[in-house]
N, C-alpha and C positions, 0 to 999 in steps of 0.2 A: 038695460036689465041689472045686469052681474057686475056695474059701473055702481048703480045704484043700492046692492043688496053688502057691497063694500061700504061703501059710506055709511049705511047700515048700521056695521058692524064694527067701524070704527067709533064714530056717535057710543055705541052702547059701549062696549071697550071702556071710550072714556069716560062717560058717566059714573058706570059704575067704580072708578077706580077712583073720581075725586070725590063720593059722597060718601065713601067708609061703607058701604052699601055688607054685610054680613057674609062677603061673604069669606072663603077657605083660606091660609096661610095659601097653600100652593097656586089657588087661582091667582092669589093677587102677586104673587111671586111672578107667573107668565104674565099676568096685564104689564107689570111696571118693571120687569127684565125679560122682555120675549125675544134676545137672541144668549142667554145664559141659561147654561143649564143646573137644574140643582142637583147639589150636589148629596151620594149617597148618602153621607153622615144626616141630611137634613131633613131627605125624603125618608128614613128608618125609622125616623122620631116623629111624624109630622099627622095629626090625630085622625081614626078613619070617620067619626060619627061624633057626630055630639053626645052620643053617650060613653062613648070610651071617655072622655073626660067629667063627664060628670058621675059615673061611677066610677074610673079610676081611684085607686089606694093614695090615699094622702100619706105623703113620704118626702125626704130630702133628700135628693140626689146625691151620693157624691164620686168623686170622684180619686184616680190613684193620684193626679201632681196638678201642680198649677204655673208651675218656677215660669214662663212664659205673662203669667198678670202681674204677678210679684217686684218686680223692676221697681217698685217706688216705695215700697218701706223697709226700712235695717231687717237683715238677716235675722230670725229668731232662732233660739238654740235647736229645736225639732227641724229647723229647714237644715241646719249645720251639715244634723247628728244622722239624720235619711241618708245623707251622702259621703257623709265618712268612712274611710277605711275602717274595715273589722279588727285588720291585722294590723298592726303600728308598725309591725320592721316594715315592711313595706316602703318602696323612696316616696311615693307618689299618696301623701298621705289621703286622697278620694276617690271611693268606688269610681265614682263615673262624674262629667264633668257637666250639667243642664246651662252651662253657657262657655264659649270659646270664642279663636280670635277668627275673624274671616279668614285667614290667613289659612286656616286649618282644614276650610273645604278642599280639599283634593283627591281627586280620582286614587283608587290603591292604599289610601286612608285607611289603618284600623281604629277603630273605638269601641270603647269601652259604654255598653249605654246599654238601661230598661229598654222595656218592650214601650212602643207610644203609643200604644191602647189605652185608652185611658176612661172607658168603661163607664162615667159618667150617662148616664140612660134616661136622663130628668127629657118628657116631652114638650113636646111647641103645642104653646095653648095658642087660640085664635084669639088677636086683640082685645077685641070684645068680654072673652071672656077677663084678661086680665088685667084691663081696663077696669071690672066693677072690684078688683082685688086690692086694699092698702098697698101702697112702694114705697115707706120711709121709715127712717128713726125714729119718730114723733108716734107710728101707727105699726111698733111691732107686739103690743098686747095683741091689739084686731088683729093682726097676721095669724099670729099662733092661736087664736080662738079660730082663725077659716079653717086653718089646715088640721086642731084639735092639737097641738104638738103643747105640752107639758113645757112651762117656761124654764122648771128650773134642770132642762134636759139636752143634752149635744145636740141635738138637732136646732132647735133657741138658741142656743147661742152661737149655730150656724148662718141660720134665718139672718139673726142679727148684724155677723161679719160682714154679708152679702150685701147686702144695704147699706151699709155704712165704708164698703167700695165703692158703692154705687155712689154717694154721696162726696166724695171727696172731689177738690178741685184742680182740671186739669193744668199739666204744666204748662208750662209760654213756649208758646208755638203748637201747642196740640189741643187736640179734637175730640172729645170723648162723652160715650152714651153707655148705662147698661138699657140693651135693649130686650125686653120682659117680655115680645113675640118677634117672627119674625116675621109681619110685615114693619116695625120697625127699625130691625134691624137693614132693610130692606131700601125702607129711604132715609138713612144715616146716610147708607153705604150711597147710594143716588146724591147724595149732598155732601159726603166726603169729597169723591170722588167728578163732583161734577159734571157726570153723563150718567146714562142707563146700559152704554154700550161697556156691558164692562164682563171679567170673569174672574168667577168664584173657584179658588180649588180649596184640599184640604189632605193633612196624610192620607197615605194610605196602609194598610196593616196588613198581609196575608201570612198570618200565625197566630197564634193564642200565648204565649210561651210569655212567662210578666215576669223570669228573672236578668238578673243583668246577666249581658253577655257581652260578646266581641263583634264588632260589625265589619264587613270593608265595602269603602263608599264604592258603586261600581260609576258614578256619575253624579254630574253638577251641571246644574243648567237653572241658569238666569232667568227669570223670569220678566224682574219685573226693576226696574230703579227710581225712585222716586216715590212717590204719593205710595200710600194701600192702608187698608182698612180688616186690622186685626182683631178677632173677637175669639175669646177666649170665655170657654166656658165657667161658667163659678156652681158651687154646691148650692144648689136650692129646689125650694117642691116641685118647679118646673123650667121650661127650659130659658135660663138667662143669662146670656151673653154681656162681656164687657169687652163694648171698642173702640178703639184709639187709634189715632191715626199721623201723621205729620211726615214731614218732610224727611229726607236723607236715609234713607231703608234702604237694600236691596233684598230682594224675597228671590228665593234661589229653589228650586225642585232637586232634594241630592235621593239618586236610589242606591239601595245597600240592598245589603245579604247577611243576618247571624249566623254563626255557625251551627244552627240549630236547622238552618235551612229554611228560616222567616225571611221573606221580601219586603221590603219598606222603601215608600217615595211617599219619602217626611218633605215638608213644608220647611226651609230654616229661613231667618228672619235675624238681618247682619242690619244692628245699628249702627250708622253714621257718625252720630252725634253722642256719644252718653252723660256730655257736661252738665246736665239736668239733672242727671237721677241721682240715689240718694248711694251718698260715699261709703254707706253703712251695710248697705243692702249684698243682695248672695254673687251677684256676676262679678264684685270687688273683693269680695275674698276669696270666691274660688281662683279670680284670677290675680292675685292679687297686685290687681292696679289700682290707679286710680278714677277717678270722672276726668275723660277726656280721651280718655286713651285711645286709642287703636280700637277700629270694626268688630262691637265684641253681639255674635249671634246665640240662639237658641234655637233648638227644633218644637215643634208645637205640636201638638199631641192629636191623636184621628180626630176629636170632634173639636177644634179650635177651626173655625171659615176667616178667612182671606178673599176681600175685594181686591183685586186690582185692574186701572183701567185697560 
């Protein structure tokens, strides 16, 4: 009898997962990734009820930093200005460096860095909701109308920029997708890694300080060497993640503590092959090197998500 009940349960779960029934994102995760814990950064932004989605205020959500996602375009003056030191007499003219060499991931090293809290609180919406909303450059007017956004506003420009990023072609050897729902992120992660036996991690920050301060690295742990999938949260009206991956990366968990006592467990991604990156991109401006340089790393803010086999 117990065996029959087990088979019935397995059949039901398989049916639900394959039929795209209207199940919640959380249930979908548990069906597709039964051995993987949902990170708190995802859990906190899941809708509790359908009414919460229907009645939610329509607006664009913004994060503080997006350095991790912008390795593909030429650095803008605003991006460079953001990290420039305001005291020109100092030898190093960068207030902090969002990119660094892998050899700098050392226990005891002191770095200057802003908080890794990104503050982008865009909620995850179920797939059946987002699939009913246009998401393409030729549908921008319809998107703005749906969210009641003025076409001449900053929010409208942000919507257009995010959709444009999602439509850019992948680099050679790279796979990419903008996941507009948690369900599509899960599906793409399984596709990318070729297995549903995965670990999903994110940066954790205990503290609220947003000022640049000195952090001391306490521990460096190699989590994976090879293929991974990184999902960078974008500015949008609901949770949209630019997910991409290829071989040639090393993933670290770096524990550090700030001078104000802020404790951080930061995910650091190191790219061993930068030969196809934009030669005018921010990493090369900051480090004064060219594509193909030694392995270049960056930290992920606490709303960026990494899938590892």
